[in-house]
N, C-alpha and C positions, 0 to 999 in steps of 0.2 A: 448489554448495551446495545442498542439498535442502530447500528451505523456499519456502513461499509468503508474499507480503507484499501488502498492501493499502495503497495510498497514499491517503488522503482529504484533500484540500485543494481550496479554491476559486481558489488561486493557480497558474496554468499553470506559471509558471516554476519556483516552488518543487517542483511535482510532477516537473517535468523534471529538476531538479537531484537529488532524491532517487532517481529511476530511474537516472540515470547513475551515481551512487555505488553503488547496489545491484547494477547490472550489472557495474560493476568489482569488486566483491566477491565475484562469481560467482553471484549470487541469478538463477534463471532464470525463475521464475514471478513476475510483477509485475503486479498489477491496479490500476486506479486509479478513483477516484470524486471527484465534485465535493464532496459534502456527506454527511453521515451517512444521509440517506434513501437516496441512490444507493448508499452502501457496505453498508447493512445486508442487501440480497439477496446480496451476495457472502459475507457472514459466514454467513447462514442456509444457503446452498447447501453451503459447506465450512466448517463451524465451526472456529474458532481454537483451538489447543492453548495459546496464549499470546499476549497482546496487549500493545501498549505504546501511550501516548498522550503526544505531543510537543506542547506549546502554545507555538509560537514567536512 
């Protein structure tokens, strides 16, 4: 699947779970950040065409 995903979460097991699920779905480009401050440079470098926020 040709898409990029940025996972932003301070909970390492949650990031690992999402990474595994996305890899199983064929997502090849996955970046991670601990929080919004760390995640913002990823978005500035490669702006998103779409975004979604899940508050779990």
